[in-house]
GUNU-454171 format. One record per residue (C-alpha): chain; x, y, z. Coordinates in Angstrom, 1 decimal, decimal comma, m for minus. Layout:
<sites>
@mol = A	x = X	y = Y	z = Z .
...
</sites>
This chain:
<sites>
@mol = A	x = 81,9	y = 94,1	z = 75,8 .
@mol = A	x = 82,8	y = 95,5	z = 79,2 .
@mol = A	x = 83,4	y = 99,3	z = 79,5 .
@mol = A	x = 84,1	y = 99,8	z = 75,8 .
@mol = A	x = 84,1	y = 103,6	z = 75,3 .
@mol = A	x = 83,9	y = 105,1	z = 71,8 .
@mol = A	x = 85,4	y = 108,6	z = 71,6 .
@mol = A	x = 86,1	y = 111,2	z = 68,9 .
@mol = A	x = 89,7	y = 111,1	z = 68,1 .
@mol = A	x = 91,9	y = 114,1	z = 68,4 .
@mol = A	x = 93,8	y = 114,8	z = 65,3 .
@mol = A	x = 97,4	y = 115,3	z = 66,4 .
@mol = A	x = 100,8	y = 113,9	z = 65,8 .
@mol = A	x = 100,3	y = 111,0	z = 68,3 .
@mol = A	x = 97,0	y = 110,0	z = 66,7 .
@mol = A	x = 98,3	y = 110,1	z = 63,2 .
@mol = A	x = 101,3	y = 108,1	z = 64,3 .
@mol = A	x = 98,8	y = 105,4	z = 65,7 .
@mol = A	x = 97,0	y = 105,4	z = 62,4 .
@mol = A	x = 100,1	y = 104,0	z = 60,7 .
@mol = A	x = 99,3	y = 100,7	z = 62,4 .
@mol = A	x = 96,1	y = 100,2	z = 60,5 .
@mol = A	x = 96,0	y = 98,6	z = 57,1 .
@mol = A	x = 93,6	y = 101,1	z = 55,8 .
@mol = A	x = 96,0	y = 104,0	z = 56,4 .
@mol = A	x = 95,5	y = 106,2	z = 53,4 .
@mol = A	x = 95,6	y = 109,6	z = 51,8 .
@mol = A	x = 93,3	y = 111,4	z = 54,2 .
@mol = A	x = 95,5	y = 110,7	z = 57,1 .
@mol = A	x = 98,6	y = 111,8	z = 55,1 .
@mol = A	x = 96,9	y = 115,1	z = 54,2 .
@mol = A	x = 96,0	y = 115,6	z = 57,9 .
@mol = A	x = 99,6	y = 115,1	z = 58,8 .
@mol = A	x = 100,8	y = 117,6	z = 56,1 .
@mol = A	x = 98,3	y = 120,2	z = 57,5 .
@mol = A	x = 99,5	y = 119,7	z = 61,0 .
@mol = A	x = 103,1	y = 120,1	z = 59,9 .
@mol = A	x = 102,2	y = 123,3	z = 58,2 .
@mol = A	x = 100,1	y = 124,8	z = 61,0 .
@mol = A	x = 101,3	y = 122,8	z = 64,1 .
@mol = A	x = 97,9	y = 122,8	z = 65,7 .
@mol = A	x = 97,5	y = 120,2	z = 68,5 .
@mol = A	x = 94,1	y = 118,8	z = 69,3 .
@mol = A	x = 92,3	y = 121,6	z = 67,4 .
@mol = A	x = 91,0	y = 120,1	z = 64,2 .
@mol = A	x = 87,5	y = 118,6	z = 64,3 .
@mol = A	x = 87,9	y = 115,0	z = 63,4 .
@mol = A	x = 85,6	y = 112,6	z = 61,6 .
@mol = A	x = 87,4	y = 109,7	z = 63,2 .
@mol = A	x = 86,2	y = 107,8	z = 66,3 .
@mol = A	x = 88,1	y = 105,1	z = 68,1 .
@mol = A	x = 88,4	y = 102,8	z = 71,0 .
@mol = A	x = 91,5	y = 102,8	z = 73,2 .
@mol = A	x = 92,8	y = 99,8	z = 75,2 .
@mol = A	x = 95,2	y = 101,1	z = 77,8 .
@mol = A	x = 97,0	y = 103,9	z = 75,7 .
@mol = A	x = 96,8	y = 102,0	z = 72,4 .
@mol = A	x = 94,3	y = 102,9	z = 69,7 .
@mol = A	x = 92,7	y = 99,4	z = 69,2 .
@mol = A	x = 89,9	y = 100,2	z = 66,7 .
@mol = A	x = 88,8	y = 103,2	z = 64,6 .
@mol = A	x = 86,3	y = 104,3	z = 62,1 .
@mol = A	x = 85,6	y = 107,4	z = 60,0 .
@mol = A	x = 82,1	y = 108,8	z = 60,2 .
@mol = A	x = 80,7	y = 111,6	z = 58,0 .
@mol = A	x = 77,3	y = 113,1	z = 58,1 .
@mol = A	x = 76,1	y = 113,6	z = 54,5 .
@mol = A	x = 73,5	y = 116,3	z = 53,7 .
@mol = A	x = 70,1	y = 115,0	z = 52,4 .
@mol = A	x = 70,7	y = 116,8	z = 49,0 .
@mol = A	x = 73,2	y = 114,1	z = 48,3 .
@mol = A	x = 71,0	y = 111,2	z = 49,4 .
@mol = A	x = 70,5	y = 108,8	z = 46,6 .
@mol = A	x = 70,0	y = 105,7	z = 48,9 .
@mol = A	x = 67,2	y = 106,4	z = 51,4 .
@mol = A	x = 63,4	y = 107,1	z = 51,3 .
@mol = A	x = 62,4	y = 109,7	z = 52,4 .
@mol = A	x = 65,6	y = 111,6	z = 51,5 .
@mol = A	x = 67,4	y = 112,7	z = 54,5 .
@mol = A	x = 70,7	y = 113,4	z = 56,2 .
@mol = A	x = 72,7	y = 110,1	z = 56,5 .
@mol = A	x = 76,1	y = 108,8	z = 57,8 .
@mol = A	x = 78,9	y = 107,4	z = 55,6 .
@mol = A	x = 80,9	y = 105,0	z = 57,7 .
@mol = A	x = 84,3	y = 103,9	z = 56,4 .
@mol = A	x = 87,8	y = 102,9	z = 57,4 .
@mol = A	x = 86,4	y = 100,7	z = 60,2 .
@mol = A	x = 89,2	y = 98,6	z = 61,4 .
@mol = A	x = 90,2	y = 96,7	z = 64,5 .
@mol = A	x = 93,9	y = 95,9	z = 65,0 .
@mol = A	x = 94,6	y = 92,1	z = 65,0 .
@mol = A	x = 95,5	y = 91,8	z = 68,7 .
@mol = A	x = 92,1	y = 93,3	z = 69,6 .
@mol = A	x = 89,7	y = 91,4	z = 67,4 .
@mol = A	x = 86,9	y = 89,3	z = 68,7 .
@mol = A	x = 86,5	y = 91,6	z = 71,7 .
@mol = A	x = 83,4	y = 93,5	z = 70,6 .
@mol = A	x = 85,2	y = 96,7	z = 69,4 .
@mol = A	x = 84,0	y = 96,6	z = 65,8 .
@mol = A	x = 80,5	y = 96,0	z = 67,1 .
@mol = A	x = 80,8	y = 98,9	z = 69,6 .
@mol = A	x = 81,8	y = 101,2	z = 66,8 .
@mol = A	x = 78,9	y = 100,3	z = 64,6 .
@mol = A	x = 76,5	y = 100,6	z = 67,5 .
@mol = A	x = 77,9	y = 104,0	z = 68,3 .
@mol = A	x = 77,2	y = 105,1	z = 64,6 .
@mol = A	x = 73,6	y = 103,6	z = 64,8 .
@mol = A	x = 72,9	y = 105,6	z = 67,9 .
@mol = A	x = 72,6	y = 108,7	z = 65,8 .
@mol = A	x = 69,4	y = 107,2	z = 64,4 .
@mol = A	x = 70,3	y = 108,2	z = 60,9 .
@mol = A	x = 70,6	y = 105,8	z = 57,9 .
@mol = A	x = 74,1	y = 104,5	z = 57,3 .
@mol = A	x = 75,9	y = 103,7	z = 54,1 .
@mol = A	x = 79,2	y = 101,9	z = 54,0 .
@mol = A	x = 81,5	y = 100,2	z = 51,4 .
@mol = A	x = 82,8	y = 97,0	z = 53,2 .
@mol = A	x = 86,4	y = 95,9	z = 53,1 .
@mol = A	x = 87,1	y = 92,5	z = 51,4 .
@mol = A	x = 86,0	y = 89,5	z = 53,5 .
@mol = A	x = 83,9	y = 91,7	z = 55,9 .
@mol = A	x = 80,4	y = 91,0	z = 54,5 .
@mol = A	x = 79,5	y = 88,6	z = 57,3 .
@mol = A	x = 80,3	y = 91,1	z = 60,0 .
@mol = A	x = 78,2	y = 93,8	z = 58,4 .
@mol = A	x = 75,2	y = 91,4	z = 58,0 .
@mol = A	x = 75,4	y = 90,5	z = 61,7 .
@mol = A	x = 75,3	y = 94,3	z = 62,4 .
@mol = A	x = 72,0	y = 94,5	z = 60,5 .
@mol = A	x = 73,3	y = 95,9	z = 57,2 .
@mol = A	x = 72,0	y = 94,9	z = 53,8 .
@mol = A	x = 73,2	y = 95,2	z = 50,2 .
@mol = A	x = 71,8	y = 98,2	z = 48,5 .
@mol = A	x = 70,3	y = 97,4	z = 45,1 .
@mol = A	x = 73,0	y = 98,2	z = 42,7 .
@mol = A	x = 72,7	y = 101,3	z = 40,6 .
@mol = A	x = 75,4	y = 101,6	z = 38,0 .
@mol = A	x = 75,5	y = 105,5	z = 37,8 .
@mol = A	x = 75,3	y = 105,9	z = 41,6 .
@mol = A	x = 77,5	y = 103,2	z = 42,8 .
@mol = A	x = 80,3	y = 103,3	z = 40,2 .
@mol = A	x = 81,5	y = 99,8	z = 40,8 .
@mol = A	x = 81,1	y = 99,8	z = 44,6 .
@mol = A	x = 78,8	y = 97,5	z = 46,3 .
@mol = A	x = 77,5	y = 99,6	z = 49,2 .
@mol = A	x = 75,7	y = 98,2	z = 52,3 .
@mol = A	x = 73,1	y = 100,2	z = 54,1 .
@mol = A	x = 71,5	y = 100,2	z = 57,6 .
@mol = A	x = 67,9	y = 101,4	z = 57,8 .
@mol = A	x = 66,6	y = 102,9	z = 61,1 .
@mol = A	x = 62,9	y = 102,6	z = 61,8 .
@mol = A	x = 60,7	y = 104,6	z = 59,3 .
@mol = A	x = 63,4	y = 104,5	z = 56,6 .
@mol = A	x = 63,5	y = 102,3	z = 53,5 .
@mol = A	x = 65,8	y = 102,0	z = 50,5 .
@mol = A	x = 65,2	y = 104,4	z = 47,6 .
@mol = A	x = 64,0	y = 102,4	z = 44,6 .
@mol = A	x = 66,7	y = 102,3	z = 41,8 .
@mol = A	x = 66,1	y = 103,3	z = 38,3 .
@mol = A	x = 67,5	y = 100,0	z = 36,9 .
</sites>
Protein backbone atom coordinates (compact mmCIF):
# COMPACT_ATOMS: atom_id res chain seq x y z
CA UNK A 1 0.00 0.00 0.00
CA UNK A 2 2.41 2.65 -1.16
CA UNK A 3 1.23 6.27 -1.11
CA UNK A 4 -2.48 5.50 -1.14
CA UNK A 5 -4.33 8.73 -0.38
CA UNK A 6 -7.99 8.74 0.59
CA UNK A 7 -9.70 12.03 -0.14
CA UNK A 8 -13.18 13.51 0.07
CA UNK A 9 -14.63 13.47 -3.41
CA UNK A 10 -15.86 16.67 -4.96
CA UNK A 11 -19.34 16.35 -6.34
CA UNK A 12 -19.20 17.71 -9.84
CA UNK A 13 -19.98 16.47 -13.33
CA UNK A 14 -16.59 14.78 -13.72
CA UNK A 15 -16.93 12.81 -10.45
CA UNK A 16 -20.50 11.80 -11.23
CA UNK A 17 -19.39 10.61 -14.66
CA UNK A 18 -16.68 8.49 -12.99
CA UNK A 19 -19.32 6.97 -10.66
CA UNK A 20 -21.01 5.40 -13.69
CA UNK A 21 -18.11 2.92 -13.87
CA UNK A 22 -19.04 1.44 -10.47
CA UNK A 23 -21.59 -1.40 -10.20
CA UNK A 24 -23.18 0.20 -7.15
CA UNK A 25 -24.08 3.36 -9.10
CA UNK A 26 -27.49 4.24 -7.75
CA UNK A 27 -30.22 6.71 -6.98
CA UNK A 28 -28.12 8.94 -4.76
CA UNK A 29 -25.69 9.69 -7.57
CA UNK A 30 -28.58 10.27 -9.96
CA UNK A 31 -30.19 12.78 -7.59
CA UNK A 32 -26.84 14.57 -7.18
CA UNK A 33 -26.56 14.76 -10.96
CA UNK A 34 -30.05 16.31 -11.21
CA UNK A 35 -29.21 18.82 -8.48
CA UNK A 36 -26.08 19.84 -10.32
CA UNK A 37 -28.00 20.26 -13.56
CA UNK A 38 -30.55 22.46 -11.79
CA UNK A 39 -28.01 24.61 -9.93
CA UNK A 40 -24.78 24.10 -11.91
CA UNK A 41 -22.60 24.34 -8.84
CA UNK A 42 -19.09 22.96 -9.35
CA UNK A 43 -17.14 21.52 -6.37
CA UNK A 44 -19.42 23.22 -3.85
CA UNK A 45 -21.55 20.41 -2.43
CA UNK A 46 -20.30 18.71 0.74
CA UNK A 47 -19.93 15.10 -0.25
CA UNK A 48 -20.26 11.96 1.89
CA UNK A 49 -18.09 10.16 -0.71
CA UNK A 50 -14.41 9.41 -0.29
CA UNK A 51 -12.19 7.87 -2.89
CA UNK A 52 -8.77 6.91 -4.12
CA UNK A 53 -7.44 8.07 -7.45
CA UNK A 54 -4.84 6.23 -9.49
CA UNK A 55 -3.40 8.77 -11.94
CA UNK A 56 -6.57 10.67 -12.90
CA UNK A 57 -8.91 7.70 -12.56
CA UNK A 58 -11.17 7.10 -9.60
CA UNK A 59 -10.11 3.58 -8.62
CA UNK A 60 -12.11 3.07 -5.41
CA UNK A 61 -14.82 4.85 -3.48
CA UNK A 62 -17.06 4.63 -0.42
CA UNK A 63 -19.86 6.62 1.14
CA UNK A 64 -19.47 7.49 4.81
CA UNK A 65 -22.22 9.08 6.91
CA UNK A 66 -21.96 10.14 10.53
CA UNK A 67 -25.12 9.11 12.35
CA UNK A 68 -26.30 10.91 15.48
CA UNK A 69 -26.36 8.89 18.70
CA UNK A 70 -30.14 9.37 18.96
CA UNK A 71 -30.37 6.85 16.07
CA UNK A 72 -27.89 4.41 17.61
CA UNK A 73 -29.55 1.00 17.95
CA UNK A 74 -26.29 -0.96 17.65
CA UNK A 75 -23.70 0.19 20.16
CA UNK A 76 -23.22 0.43 23.91
CA UNK A 77 -22.84 3.06 25.21
CA UNK A 78 -25.06 4.88 22.66
CA UNK A 79 -22.99 7.29 20.58
CA UNK A 80 -22.47 8.86 17.20
CA UNK A 81 -21.36 6.24 14.69
CA UNK A 82 -20.49 5.88 11.01
CA UNK A 83 -22.50 4.13 8.33
CA UNK A 84 -20.24 2.92 5.55
CA UNK A 85 -21.73 1.87 2.23
CA UNK A 86 -21.04 1.74 -1.49
CA UNK A 87 -17.45 0.64 -0.87
CA UNK A 88 -16.24 -0.57 -4.23
CA UNK A 89 -12.92 -0.97 -6.00
CA UNK A 90 -12.95 -1.15 -9.79
CA UNK A 91 -11.77 -4.53 -11.16
CA UNK A 92 -8.47 -3.23 -12.60
CA UNK A 93 -7.46 -1.88 -9.18
CA UNK A 94 -8.38 -4.79 -6.89
CA UNK A 95 -5.81 -6.61 -4.73
CA UNK A 96 -3.75 -3.41 -4.36
CA UNK A 97 -4.91 -2.41 -0.86
CA UNK A 98 -7.43 0.26 -1.90
CA UNK A 99 -10.43 -1.32 -0.13
CA UNK A 100 -8.36 -1.79 3.01
CA UNK A 101 -7.15 1.83 2.83
CA UNK A 102 -10.75 3.10 2.65
CA UNK A 103 -11.81 1.01 5.67
CA UNK A 104 -8.74 2.06 7.67
CA UNK A 105 -9.58 5.69 6.85
CA UNK A 106 -13.11 5.18 8.21
CA UNK A 107 -11.71 3.52 11.35
CA UNK A 108 -9.39 6.50 11.92
CA UNK A 109 -12.41 8.51 13.15
CA UNK A 110 -12.49 6.14 16.16
CA UNK A 111 -16.29 5.85 15.96
CA UNK A 112 -18.16 2.55 15.71
CA UNK A 113 -19.00 1.60 12.12
CA UNK A 114 -22.03 -0.18 10.68
CA UNK A 115 -22.13 -1.53 7.14
CA UNK A 116 -24.33 -3.78 5.03
CA UNK A 117 -21.91 -5.85 2.94
CA UNK A 118 -22.32 -6.52 -0.74
CA UNK A 119 -22.82 -10.13 -1.80
CA UNK A 120 -19.62 -12.23 -1.55
CA UNK A 121 -17.74 -9.61 0.49
CA UNK A 122 -18.10 -11.17 3.96
CA UNK A 123 -14.49 -12.44 4.01
CA UNK A 124 -13.12 -8.97 3.25
CA UNK A 125 -15.07 -7.40 6.11
CA UNK A 126 -13.98 -10.11 8.54
CA UNK A 127 -10.34 -9.44 7.61
CA UNK A 128 -10.99 -5.78 8.39
CA UNK A 129 -12.17 -6.68 11.92
CA UNK A 130 -15.93 -6.41 11.38
CA UNK A 131 -18.36 -8.83 12.99
CA UNK A 132 -21.98 -9.76 12.38
CA UNK A 133 -24.40 -7.76 14.47
CA UNK A 134 -26.84 -9.95 16.35
CA UNK A 135 -29.93 -9.89 14.17
CA UNK A 136 -32.90 -7.88 15.40
CA UNK A 137 -35.94 -8.25 13.14
CA UNK A 138 -37.42 -4.81 13.85
CA UNK A 139 -34.11 -2.95 13.62
CA UNK A 140 -32.48 -4.74 10.70
CA UNK A 141 -35.50 -5.25 8.40
CA UNK A 142 -33.98 -8.16 6.48
CA UNK A 143 -30.46 -6.71 6.30
CA UNK A 144 -27.51 -8.45 7.91
CA UNK A 145 -25.36 -5.60 9.18
CA UNK A 146 -21.73 -5.93 10.13
CA UNK A 147 -20.20 -3.72 12.79
CA UNK A 148 -16.74 -2.58 13.85
CA UNK A 149 -16.18 -1.73 17.50
CA UNK A 150 -13.40 0.62 18.60
CA UNK A 151 -11.94 0.20 22.09
CA UNK A 152 -14.45 0.86 24.87
CA UNK A 153 -17.51 0.10 22.73
CA UNK A 154 -19.56 -3.08 22.66
CA UNK A 155 -22.58 -4.24 20.76
CA UNK A 156 -25.94 -3.29 22.25
CA UNK A 157 -27.85 -6.36 23.39
CA UNK A 158 -30.84 -7.15 21.20
CA UNK A 159 -34.37 -7.66 22.51
CA UNK A 160 -34.78 -11.07 20.78
